[in-house]
N, CA and C of each residue as an Amber inpcrd file, in Angstrom:
protein
   576
 -25.1590000  -1.9270000  -6.8110000 -23.6550000  -1.6040000  -6.7730000
 -24.1090000  -0.2360000  -7.9300000 -23.5230000   0.7660000  -7.6990000
 -23.2160000   1.5810000  -9.1770000 -21.8850000   1.8830000  -9.4640000
 -21.9060000   2.0770000 -10.6960000 -20.5910000   3.1510000 -11.4440000
 -20.5850000   3.9440000 -12.3670000 -20.2510000   4.3830000 -12.6940000
 -20.1280000   6.0130000 -13.1430000 -19.3260000   5.2790000 -14.9710000
 -19.9840000   5.6370000 -15.5230000 -19.5730000   4.9140000 -17.3480000
 -18.5700000   6.0780000 -17.4230000 -17.1050000   6.4320000 -17.5040000
 -16.1970000   6.8760000 -17.9610000 -16.3160000   8.0300000 -18.9950000
 -17.1870000   7.5450000 -20.5250000 -17.3970000   7.9770000 -21.3370000
 -18.3240000   9.3020000 -20.9910000 -19.4650000   8.8080000 -20.5660000
 -20.7470000   9.3790000 -20.9060000 -21.3560000  10.0230000 -19.4260000
 -20.2540000   9.4230000 -18.3670000 -20.4230000   9.8130000 -17.1570000
 -22.3760000   9.7940000 -16.1620000 -22.3040000   9.0420000 -17.1000000
 -24.0940000   8.3680000 -16.5490000 -23.7900000   7.0500000 -15.4710000
 -24.3560000   7.1850000 -14.7100000 -24.3970000   6.3480000 -13.3270000
 -25.2890000   5.2060000 -13.9480000 -24.8620000   3.7900000 -13.6520000
 -25.3070000   2.5160000 -14.3120000 -25.6760000   1.9440000 -12.7100000
 -26.3470000   0.7880000 -13.1800000 -26.3290000  -0.1650000 -12.0290000
 -25.4510000  -1.3180000 -12.2380000 -24.8690000  -1.7140000 -11.5360000
 -23.9880000  -3.2860000 -11.8120000 -24.4420000  -3.9770000 -10.8130000
 -25.1460000  -3.9260000  -9.9100000 -25.3100000  -5.2060000  -8.8810000
 -25.8280000  -6.4710000  -9.8250000 -26.3240000  -6.4380000 -10.8970000
 -25.9940000  -8.0670000 -11.1630000 -24.9910000  -8.7250000 -12.4270000
 -24.3930000  -7.7870000 -12.3830000 -23.1080000  -7.9550000 -13.1170000
 -22.4190000  -9.8560000 -12.5260000 -21.3750000 -10.4640000 -13.0140000
 -20.9770000 -11.5060000 -13.1910000 -19.8130000 -11.6260000 -13.0250000
 -18.7480000 -12.2420000 -12.3590000 -17.5990000 -12.5920000 -12.4590000
 -17.4990000 -13.5980000 -13.1480000 -16.2700000 -13.2360000 -14.4580000
 -16.3430000 -14.8960000 -15.3760000 -14.6170000 -14.6570000 -15.0000000
 -14.2060000 -16.3270000 -14.7240000 -13.2320000 -16.9210000 -14.4210000
 -12.9880000 -17.7280000 -15.4170000 -11.3500000 -17.6910000 -15.8110000
 -10.9540000 -19.0180000 -16.5600000  -9.7570000 -19.0720000 -15.9630000
  -9.4320000 -20.2010000 -15.9440000  -7.9990000 -20.8270000 -15.6850000
  -7.5170000 -22.2840000 -16.7420000  -6.0250000 -21.6140000 -16.7520000
  -5.2830000 -22.2050000 -17.7230000  -4.1610000 -22.8410000 -17.3610000
  -3.9580000 -24.1820000 -17.5900000  -2.9080000 -24.8790000 -16.9730000
  -1.4850000 -24.3850000 -18.0010000  -0.3820000 -23.5850000 -17.3530000
   0.3160000 -23.1550000 -18.1930000   0.2760000 -21.9310000 -17.9110000
   1.3440000 -20.9240000 -18.4160000   1.7980000 -19.3230000 -18.3630000
   0.9990000 -18.5960000 -18.7050000   0.2560000 -18.7060000 -19.8980000
  -0.6240000 -17.8480000 -20.1100000  -1.7510000 -18.3960000 -20.2830000
  -2.9540000 -17.6270000 -21.3310000  -4.3260000 -18.0490000 -22.0560000
  -4.1830000 -18.9580000 -23.4640000  -2.6650000 -19.5350000 -23.2920000
  -2.3100000 -20.9530000 -24.8810000  -2.6370000 -21.8170000 -24.2760000
  -2.3410000 -22.1910000 -22.8770000  -2.7520000 -22.7400000 -22.2190000
  -4.0910000 -24.0960000 -22.0540000  -3.8850000 -25.6250000 -21.5210000
  -5.0300000 -26.1290000 -21.7060000  -5.7120000 -25.2720000 -20.3200000
  -7.3030000 -25.3350000 -21.1980000  -8.1510000 -24.9710000 -19.8490000
  -8.5750000 -25.6930000 -19.3990000  -8.7160000 -24.8270000 -18.2330000
  -8.9810000 -26.2400000 -16.6780000 -10.4150000 -26.1770000 -16.3060000
 -10.5530000 -24.6290000 -16.1570000 -12.5810000 -24.1230000 -15.7270000
 -12.5220000 -23.4910000 -16.4020000 -13.6610000 -22.8800000 -16.6760000
 -14.3640000 -21.7650000 -17.2560000 -15.4790000 -21.5140000 -16.4550000
 -16.1570000 -20.4920000 -16.0300000 -17.5260000 -20.3390000 -15.5000000
 -17.6890000 -18.9460000 -15.3110000 -18.7860000 -18.3800000 -14.5260000
 -19.4760000 -17.5720000 -14.3280000 -19.9520000 -17.1460000 -12.8690000
 -19.9320000 -16.2510000 -11.8310000 -20.3640000 -16.7240000 -10.7070000
 -21.1220000 -15.0340000 -10.2000000 -21.8920000 -15.4780000  -9.5850000
 -22.9940000 -13.9420000  -9.0700000 -22.0480000 -12.7310000  -8.3150000
 -21.6690000 -13.5450000  -7.7250000 -20.8370000 -13.0240000  -6.8380000
 -20.4480000 -14.1140000  -5.4220000 -19.8220000 -13.4380000  -4.6280000
 -19.6840000 -14.5100000  -3.5620000 -17.8390000 -15.1590000  -3.4970000
 -18.0420000 -16.1740000  -2.9620000 -16.6800000 -16.9400000  -3.0030000
 -16.7620000 -18.1970000  -4.5700000 -15.6080000 -18.6190000  -4.9070000
 -15.0780000 -19.0140000  -6.0630000 -14.6270000 -20.6210000  -4.9110000
 -14.8970000 -21.7530000  -4.9790000 -13.9390000 -22.8620000  -4.6340000
 -13.5920000 -23.6280000  -5.5060000 -12.2900000 -23.7310000  -6.1520000
 -11.8440000 -24.8230000  -7.1280000 -10.7400000 -25.5450000  -6.6020000
 -11.0200000 -26.7570000  -7.3110000  -9.7100000 -27.8400000  -6.9780000
  -9.1130000 -28.0340000  -7.9340000  -8.0550000 -27.1580000  -8.1940000
  -7.2970000 -27.0650000  -8.8980000  -5.9480000 -27.5350000  -9.2020000
  -5.2350000 -28.7910000 -10.0550000  -3.7880000 -29.3010000 -10.1630000
  -2.8410000 -28.4820000  -9.7060000  -1.9840000 -29.1440000  -9.1580000
  -0.2600000 -28.4390000  -8.5290000   0.3530000 -28.1020000 -10.0540000
   1.0370000 -27.1990000  -9.7830000   1.8410000 -26.7080000 -11.1480000
   1.6050000 -25.4590000 -11.8860000   2.4450000 -24.6730000 -12.7630000
   1.9260000 -23.8540000 -13.2150000   0.3790000 -23.2800000 -13.4950000
  -0.3210000 -22.4880000 -12.9620000  -1.4730000 -21.9770000 -12.9600000
  -1.7340000 -20.3220000 -14.3030000  -2.8970000 -20.3540000 -15.0830000
  -2.7110000 -18.9550000 -15.5890000  -4.0320000 -18.6150000 -14.8690000
  -4.5490000 -17.9970000 -14.3260000  -6.1960000 -17.2590000 -14.3250000
  -5.8350000 -15.7270000 -14.4070000  -7.0030000 -15.5160000 -15.0190000
  -7.9390000 -14.3450000 -15.9510000  -9.2580000 -14.2840000 -15.3540000
  -9.6380000 -12.8470000 -14.3540000 -11.3510000 -12.8420000 -14.2230000
 -11.5880000 -11.5480000 -14.3680000 -12.7400000 -10.7810000 -14.7470000
 -13.1730000  -9.8070000 -15.3110000 -15.0260000  -9.9820000 -14.8360000
 -15.3500000  -8.4560000 -14.9430000 -16.6980000  -8.6730000 -14.5640000
 -17.4090000  -8.0940000 -16.1500000 -18.3030000  -8.7360000 -16.1470000
 -19.6430000  -8.9420000 -17.2120000 -20.8410000  -9.1810000 -16.7640000
 -21.2780000  -7.4850000 -17.5820000 -22.6540000  -7.2410000 -17.9590000
 -23.9520000  -7.4400000 -19.2360000 -24.4060000  -8.2320000 -19.3700000
 -25.4650000  -8.1830000 -20.4800000 -25.6440000  -6.7480000 -21.0220000
 -25.0760000  -6.0330000 -22.3390000 -25.1420000  -5.1040000 -23.0940000
 -24.1500000  -4.0100000 -22.4310000 -23.8420000  -4.4650000 -22.0130000
 -22.0390000  -3.6620000 -21.1780000 -21.0000000  -3.6280000 -21.4210000
 -19.9370000  -3.2730000 -21.7760000 -18.6130000  -3.6270000 -22.0290000
 -18.1170000  -4.3310000 -20.7450000 -17.4550000  -5.7410000 -20.9400000
 -16.4700000  -6.4700000 -19.9690000 -15.3600000  -5.3470000 -19.4400000
 -14.9930000  -5.4370000 -18.1770000 -14.3340000  -4.7160000 -17.4230000
 -13.2120000  -5.2930000 -18.0000000 -11.7930000  -4.5450000 -17.4630000
 -10.5460000  -4.6560000 -17.9230000 -10.2320000  -6.2030000 -17.1000000
  -9.5380000  -6.8950000 -17.8390000  -9.3790000  -8.7670000 -17.4300000
  -8.2030000  -8.0520000 -16.0010000  -8.0720000  -8.7490000 -15.2770000
  -7.0670000  -9.3070000 -14.2790000  -6.5190000 -10.5370000 -14.4470000
  -5.1850000 -10.1970000 -14.6400000  -4.5510000 -11.3080000 -14.9890000
  -3.6390000 -12.0780000 -14.1080000  -3.0680000 -13.2240000 -13.6440000
  -2.6490000 -13.6760000 -12.3950000  -2.0160000 -15.0780000 -12.7870000
  -0.6690000 -15.0380000 -12.3980000   0.5430000 -16.3830000 -12.5520000
   0.2540000 -17.0570000 -11.3380000   0.2750000 -18.1920000 -10.7970000
   0.0620000 -18.9110000  -9.9810000   1.1080000 -20.0380000 -10.2190000
   1.8660000 -20.4110000  -9.1210000   2.1890000 -21.4590000  -9.0470000
   1.7940000 -22.4840000  -7.5420000   0.8240000 -23.4650000  -8.2390000
   0.2630000 -24.2280000  -7.4180000   1.5900000 -25.1410000  -6.6150000
   1.5660000 -25.3010000  -5.0150000   2.1060000 -26.3640000  -4.4950000
   1.8110000 -27.7730000  -4.3210000   1.8320000 -28.6960000  -4.9690000
   1.4530000 -30.3230000  -4.0430000   1.7470000 -29.9620000  -2.8000000
   0.5390000 -30.1220000  -1.7890000   0.8770000 -30.3200000  -0.3760000
  -0.0760000 -31.2670000  -0.3000000  -0.9780000 -32.2480000  -0.8590000
  -1.9970000 -32.7470000  -0.4460000  -1.9670000 -33.7270000  -1.5600000
  -1.6140000 -34.6880000  -1.3350000  -1.5030000 -36.5770000  -2.3450000
  -2.1900000 -37.2840000  -1.3800000  -2.6820000 -38.0860000  -2.3500000
  -3.2770000 -39.7140000  -1.8750000  -2.6660000 -40.5820000  -2.3110000
  -3.0200000 -41.7000000  -1.7150000  -2.1800000 -42.7660000  -1.8290000
  -3.2200000 -44.2220000  -1.2220000  -3.4250000 -44.9730000  -2.6870000
  -4.4800000 -46.2010000  -2.4440000  -3.8660000 -47.6530000  -3.1130000
  -3.9630000 -48.5640000  -2.3170000  -3.9850000 -49.7800000  -2.6910000
  -3.8050000 -50.2170000  -4.4090000  -4.7410000 -49.5130000  -4.9360000
  -5.1360000 -49.6670000  -6.2590000  -4.3680000 -48.5950000  -6.6590000
  -3.9570000 -47.6080000  -6.6340000  -2.7230000 -46.6000000  -7.0060000
  -1.5470000 -47.1440000  -7.9410000  -1.1290000 -45.6450000  -8.7290000
  -0.1810000 -46.8070000  -9.7280000   0.8400000 -45.4260000  -9.4270000
   1.8990000 -45.5310000  -8.7050000   3.2010000 -44.5760000  -9.0160000
   3.5570000 -44.4800000 -10.3100000   3.4360000 -44.7710000 -11.2810000
   4.2580000 -44.5670000 -12.9010000   3.0630000 -43.9740000 -13.3280000
   1.9460000 -43.8140000 -13.2680000   1.0910000 -43.4710000 -14.3420000
  -0.0530000 -41.9100000 -13.9680000  -0.0880000 -41.8340000 -12.1320000
  -0.6560000 -41.1640000 -11.8040000  -0.3750000 -40.0450000 -11.1880000
  -1.3680000 -38.5650000 -11.0860000  -0.8550000 -37.8010000 -10.6870000
  -0.6900000 -37.9830000  -9.1980000  -1.1330000 -38.2110000  -8.1690000
  -1.4480000 -38.0300000  -6.2950000  -2.6990000 -37.6350000  -6.1500000
  -3.6260000 -37.1810000  -6.9820000  -4.5730000 -36.9000000  -6.7760000
  -5.5160000 -38.0840000  -5.8780000  -6.8430000 -37.5720000  -5.9690000
  -7.7020000 -38.2610000  -5.2430000  -8.1290000 -39.3970000  -5.9010000
  -8.6230000 -38.9780000  -7.2490000  -9.3690000 -39.8440000  -8.2460000
  -8.1420000 -40.5790000  -8.9390000  -7.1170000 -40.1100000  -8.7470000
  -5.5010000 -40.8220000  -9.5350000  -4.5030000 -40.6560000  -8.5970000
  -4.3420000 -41.5290000  -7.6180000  -3.6910000 -41.8100000  -6.0090000
  -2.0510000 -42.5680000  -6.5370000  -1.4180000 -42.3130000  -5.6200000
  -0.3110000 -43.0730000  -6.0430000  -0.3890000 -44.5750000  -5.1310000
   0.5410000 -45.1860000  -5.3290000   0.6070000 -46.7460000  -4.5850000
   1.1420000 -46.8180000  -3.3650000   1.9780000 -45.9810000  -3.3980000
   2.9900000 -45.7480000  -2.3950000   3.0330000 -44.2970000  -1.6200000
   3.6960000 -44.5070000  -0.6420000   3.9250000 -43.4050000   0.4320000
   4.7050000 -42.8710000  -0.3590000   6.1560000 -43.4750000  -0.1660000
   7.4110000 -43.0130000  -0.6670000   7.3660000 -42.2160000  -2.0380000
   6.2510000 -42.7420000  -2.8770000   6.4410000 -42.2780000  -4.1990000
   5.8040000 -40.8780000  -3.5910000   4.6390000 -40.1050000  -2.8210000
   4.0330000 -39.1490000  -2.5400000   4.9100000 -38.1170000  -2.1320000
   5.5550000 -38.9520000  -1.3620000   6.5110000 -37.4610000  -0.6000000
   7.8480000 -37.0260000  -1.3930000   8.2990000 -38.2370000  -2.4690000
   8.9740000 -37.6210000  -3.3700000   8.6390000 -36.6790000  -4.2940000
   7.0010000 -37.2280000  -4.5640000   6.6150000 -35.5290000  -5.2900000
   5.6800000 -34.5410000  -4.8870000   6.5630000 -33.8950000  -3.4870000
   5.5410000 -33.0210000  -2.9270000   6.1620000 -31.8490000  -3.8110000
   5.9040000 -30.8530000  -3.9410000   6.5870000 -29.6450000  -3.9830000
   7.5100000 -28.5390000  -3.7180000   7.0530000 -28.8820000  -2.0010000
   8.1850000 -27.9910000  -0.9320000   7.8300000 -28.8490000  -0.0150000
   8.9730000 -29.7290000   0.0140000   8.6300000 -30.9850000   1.4550000
   9.0370000 -30.1910000   2.9680000   8.8860000 -28.5770000   2.9290000
   9.3430000 -28.2190000   4.1130000   8.0190000 -27.4170000   4.6000000
   6.9730000 -27.0720000   3.9170000   5.5270000 -26.8300000   3.9850000
   5.2040000 -27.6290000   4.4640000   3.6190000 -27.6840000   5.0100000
   2.9810000 -28.4010000   5.4800000   2.2430000 -29.5660000   4.5970000
   2.7010000 -30.7670000   4.7160000   2.1810000 -31.9200000   3.5440000
   1.6050000 -32.9530000   4.2900000   0.4840000 -33.3360000   3.3560000
  -0.4100000 -34.1440000   3.5620000  -0.0150000 -35.1730000   2.6930000
  -0.4050000 -36.3020000   2.9990000  -0.5050000 -37.6460000   2.4840000
  -1.8780000 -38.7610000   3.5730000  -2.9690000 -38.3320000   2.3850000
  -4.3280000 -39.0800000   2.6240000  -4.3090000 -40.8580000   2.3360000
  -4.7050000 -41.8250000   3.5290000  -4.4080000 -43.1760000   2.1900000
  -6.0730000 -43.2850000   2.1100000  -6.2000000 -43.9270000   1.3270000
  -7.7940000 -44.0690000   1.0370000  -7.9620000 -45.4320000   0.8080000
  -7.4660000 -46.4170000   1.3970000  -7.3820000 -47.9780000   1.6600000
  -6.1010000 -48.8680000   2.5800000  -6.1760000 -49.8310000   3.0970000
  -5.1280000 -50.4380000   3.7510000  -4.2020000 -50.4360000   2.7280000
  -2.5560000 -50.0250000   2.8450000  -1.4470000 -49.9780000   2.1700000
  -0.4430000 -51.5460000   2.3210000  -0.7600000 -52.7970000   2.0570000
  -0.5530000 -53.6490000   2.5740000   1.1620000 -54.0340000   1.9950000
   1.6990000 -53.2770000   0.8530000   2.5340000 -53.6390000   0.3120000
   3.5480000 -52.9740000   0.9550000   4.4930000 -53.6940000   1.5950000
   5.3710000 -53.3920000   2.7820000   6.6040000 -52.5860000   1.9020000
   6.5270000 -51.1950000   2.8750000   8.3650000 -50.0180000   2.3880000
   8.7430000 -49.6110000   3.0510000  10.4040000 -49.3250000   2.5790000
  10.6570000 -48.5090000   3.6950000  10.8350000 -47.1450000   3.1570000
  10.2410000 -46.2610000   4.2010000   9.9530000 -45.1590000   4.2800000
  11.2040000 -44.3240000   4.3600000  11.7330000 -43.1910000   3.7480000
  13.1920000 -42.4560000   4.4570000  12.6170000 -41.1810000   3.9490000
  12.5710000 -39.9840000   4.8450000  12.2680000 -38.9070000   4.8170000
  13.7890000 -38.4050000   5.1500000  14.4470000 -38.0520000   4.2400000
  15.7360000 -37.2010000   4.6240000  15.9110000 -36.0120000   4.9890000
  14.9490000 -35.3200000   4.1170000  15.0620000 -34.1050000   4.3090000
  14.8730000 -33.0150000   6.1150000  15.7000000 -32.4870000   6.6200000
  15.5920000 -32.4070000   8.0880000  14.3970000 -31.3900000   8.6210000
  14.0190000 -30.8040000   7.2900000  13.2610000 -29.2050000   7.7700000
  12.0530000 -30.2020000   7.2810000  11.5120000 -30.9910000   6.1710000
  10.4030000 -32.0440000   6.4750000   9.5270000 -31.9180000   7.2210000
   8.0860000 -31.4800000   6.9770000   6.9680000 -31.4550000   7.6850000
   5.7100000 -32.3180000   6.8240000   5.6120000 -33.1500000   7.6070000
   4.5270000 -34.5330000   6.5010000   3.6990000 -34.8850000   7.7380000
   2.3710000 -34.7960000   7.2410000   1.1180000 -35.9840000   8.1470000
   0.8990000 -37.1040000   7.3380000   0.5650000 -38.0180000   7.4200000
  -0.1190000 -39.2830000   7.1900000  -1.0280000 -39.5710000   7.9600000
  -2.3220000 -39.1570000   6.7490000  -3.8860000 -39.1340000   7.0660000
  -4.4320000 -40.6970000   7.0180000  -4.9480000 -41.4730000   7.8300000
  -5.8780000 -42.8860000   7.3820000  -6.8500000 -42.7610000   7.4500000
  -7.4330000 -41.2810000   7.9280000  -8.9420000 -41.2160000   8.3030000
  -9.6990000 -40.7850000   7.1140000 -10.7240000 -40.6140000   7.0740000
 -11.4830000 -40.8740000   5.6970000 -12.9770000 -39.9110000   5.9100000
 -13.7630000 -39.2800000   5.4410000 -14.5210000 -38.8830000   5.7180000
 -15.9250000 -39.2730000   6.4450000 -16.1390000 -40.9320000   5.6260000
 -16.8060000 -41.7690000   6.4000000 -16.5460000 -42.8990000   7.4440000
 -15.6490000 -42.5100000   8.2660000 -15.3810000 -42.7700000   9.4510000
 -14.4650000 -43.9190000   9.2340000 -13.8660000 -44.3770000   8.2490000
 -13.0120000 -45.5630000   8.0670000 -11.3740000 -45.0630000   8.5260000
 -10.4710000 -45.8620000   9.3500000  -9.0640000 -45.6010000   9.3770000
  -7.4850000 -46.5190000   9.0160000  -7.9130000 -46.2200000   7.7190000
  -6.8200000 -46.7330000   6.8440000  -4.9580000 -46.7810000   7.9380000
  -4.7930000 -47.5710000   7.2190000  -2.9340000 -48.1430000   7.4740000
  -1.9670000 -48.3470000   6.9420000  -0.9610000 -48.7850000   7.1790000
   0.2690000 -48.9600000   6.7120000   1.3860000 -50.2520000   6.5810000
   1.5660000 -50.9530000   5.5120000   2.6210000 -51.7360000   6.1090000
   4.3150000 -51.2140000   5.4480000   4.9630000 -51.2220000   6.5730000
   6.3240000 -50.6550000   6.9070000   6.7500000 -49.8230000   7.4080000
   8.4080000 -49.3480000   7.5620000   9.0450000 -48.7880000   8.5770000
   9.0710000 -47.3860000   8.2360000   9.0300000 -46.1650000   8.7740000
   9.2030000 -44.6630000   8.4940000  10.5520000 -44.8540000   9.3470000
  11.6340000 -43.9480000   8.6960000  12.9360000 -43.2630000   9.3290000
  12.7360000 -41.9630000   9.0670000  12.7670000 -41.0250000   9.8590000
  12.4560000 -39.6210000   9.1900000  13.5530000 -38.5870000  10.1240000
  14.1250000 -37.6770000   9.2820000  14.8120000 -36.4900000  10.0500000
  14.1120000 -35.6720000  10.1850000  12.7820000 -35.4340000   9.8380000
  12.0660000 -34.2930000   9.6690000  10.9820000 -34.5380000  10.5850000
   9.8130000 -33.4320000  10.5160000   8.9540000 -33.5050000  11.5260000
   7.7660000 -34.6660000  10.9970000   6.5600000 -35.3140000  11.5920000
   6.3410000 -36.5070000  10.8010000   5.2120000 -36.3510000  12.1230000
   3.6180000 -36.3890000  11.4660000   2.9010000 -36.3610000  12.3610000
   1.8450000 -37.7790000  11.6510000   1.6420000 -38.3680000  12.4010000
   0.4780000 -39.6370000  11.4690000  -0.5410000 -39.7560000  12.5720000
  -1.9420000 -39.4520000  12.2040000  -3.2610000 -39.0410000  12.4200000
  -3.9270000 -40.4490000  11.9270000  -4.8080000 -40.8870000  12.9140000
  -5.6820000 -42.1740000  12.9900000  -5.2280000 -43.2780000  11.9080000
  -4.2870000 -43.6090000  11.9370000  -3.4960000 -44.5890000  11.1150000
  -2.6950000 -45.7640000  12.0120000  -3.3160000 -47.0540000  11.5140000
  -2.2230000 -48.0700000  11.9810000  -1.3040000 -48.5220000  10.8710000
   0.2110000 -48.3920000  11.9340000   1.3290000 -48.3240000  11.3410000
   1.7590000 -49.6990000  11.7440000   2.0080000 -50.8920000  10.2990000
   2.1750000 -52.2610000  10.6860000   3.6790000 -52.0780000  10.7160000
   4.7570000 -51.6670000  11.5990000   5.9710000 -51.2670000  11.6420000
   6.7350000 -50.5300000  12.7090000   7.6840000 -49.7170000  12.0470000
   8.1210000 -49.3950000  12.8350000   8.1870000 -47.7700000  13.0210000
   8.2410000 -46.8400000  13.2500000   8.4090000 -45.4770000  13.4730000
   9.5810000 -44.9030000  14.2070000  11.2760000 -44.7490000  13.6270000
  11.8080000 -43.6860000  14.0140000  12.1700000 -42.2570000  13.5270000
  12.5380000 -41.2550000  13.9980000  12.5850000 -40.0130000  13.8160000
  13.2600000 -38.9060000  14.7770000  14.1120000 -38.5420000  14.2050000
  15.2720000 -37.7830000  14.7920000  14.5780000 -36.0180000  14.6510000
  13.6040000 -35.6870000  13.8560000  12.5300000 -34.4340000  14.0710000
  11.6550000 -34.4970000  15.3450000  10.7780000 -33.8530000  15.0350000
   9.4300000 -34.0790000  16.2010000   8.3080000 -35.0500000  15.1920000
   8.0370000 -36.0950000  15.8950000   6.8820000 -36.8360000  16.0520000
   5.2970000 -36.8200000  16.6520000   4.3160000 -36.4930000  15.9550000
   3.6310000 -36.4280000  16.6430000   2.1120000 -37.3810000  16.3600000
   1.6730000 -38.2770000  17.1240000   0.7860000 -39.2290000  16.5520000
  -0.5930000 -38.8690000  17.9570000  -1.5690000 -38.6810000  17.0540000
  -3.1430000 -38.3730000  17.3680000  -4.1950000 -39.4580000  16.6490000
  -4.9050000 -39.2160000  17.4730000  -6.4570000 -39.8400000  16.9130000
  -6.4260000 -41.8110000  17.1240000  -6.9970000 -42.2570000  16.4970000
  -6.9670000 -43.2160000  16.5480000  -5.6240000 -44.0610000  15.8140000
  -4.1740000 -43.7890000  16.1320000  -3.1090000 -44.5970000  15.3790000
  -2.5770000 -45.4370000  16.4300000  -2.2910000 -46.3070000  15.5800000
  -1.3070000 -47.5400000  16.7540000  -0.1350000 -47.9430000  15.7370000
   1.1270000 -48.2290000  16.6870000   2.1030000 -48.1700000  15.8990000
   2.8190000 -49.4870000  16.1700000   2.9470000 -51.0030000  15.4380000
   2.7300000 -52.4300000  16.2240000   3.9680000 -52.5830000  15.9090000
   5.0830000 -52.2690000  15.5310000   6.6940000 -52.3340000  15.3250000
   7.3010000 -51.1830000  16.4400000   6.8970000 -50.6020000  17.1740000
   7.8840000 -49.6920000  18.2670000   8.2190000 -48.2460000  17.4310000
């Protein structure tokens, strides 16, 4: 790639430029730095937490002036949460490394319950719970499968007014919904 210098009119080779990215938790660059780095090109994949995020990107090449930064304010929705028998509803944030203890807590923490939301189980949830999804436009999938082939489940009854999908999960209880219910994979429901 080449670019023309605005001041000198000289053509410069920019093929070895790097993209510099800075991601802050908050609305501007005074927030907590979550990630920063450089990429030689292509796609950058990052796992960022839900909430208000500020992103700044610019091009950099040694011995040249940096490009003007592009800045974006992004609101990242919580749409994938994790639940584990070792989780904690009071202190954890629902991420894979900091899962909740109950499915009910995960449902309550979704940013927008009407978008495609997913709860991934990281173990068998044996503490019984009554799970109520009262939003008629809810869209939730409870996933018991893991990348290593384990299938987990939970104990409790689900009552849903919205759309509910259960994938590769053993439900030791009942499932009742007035919305659409989709059950697939290696799913079993013992209580009807």
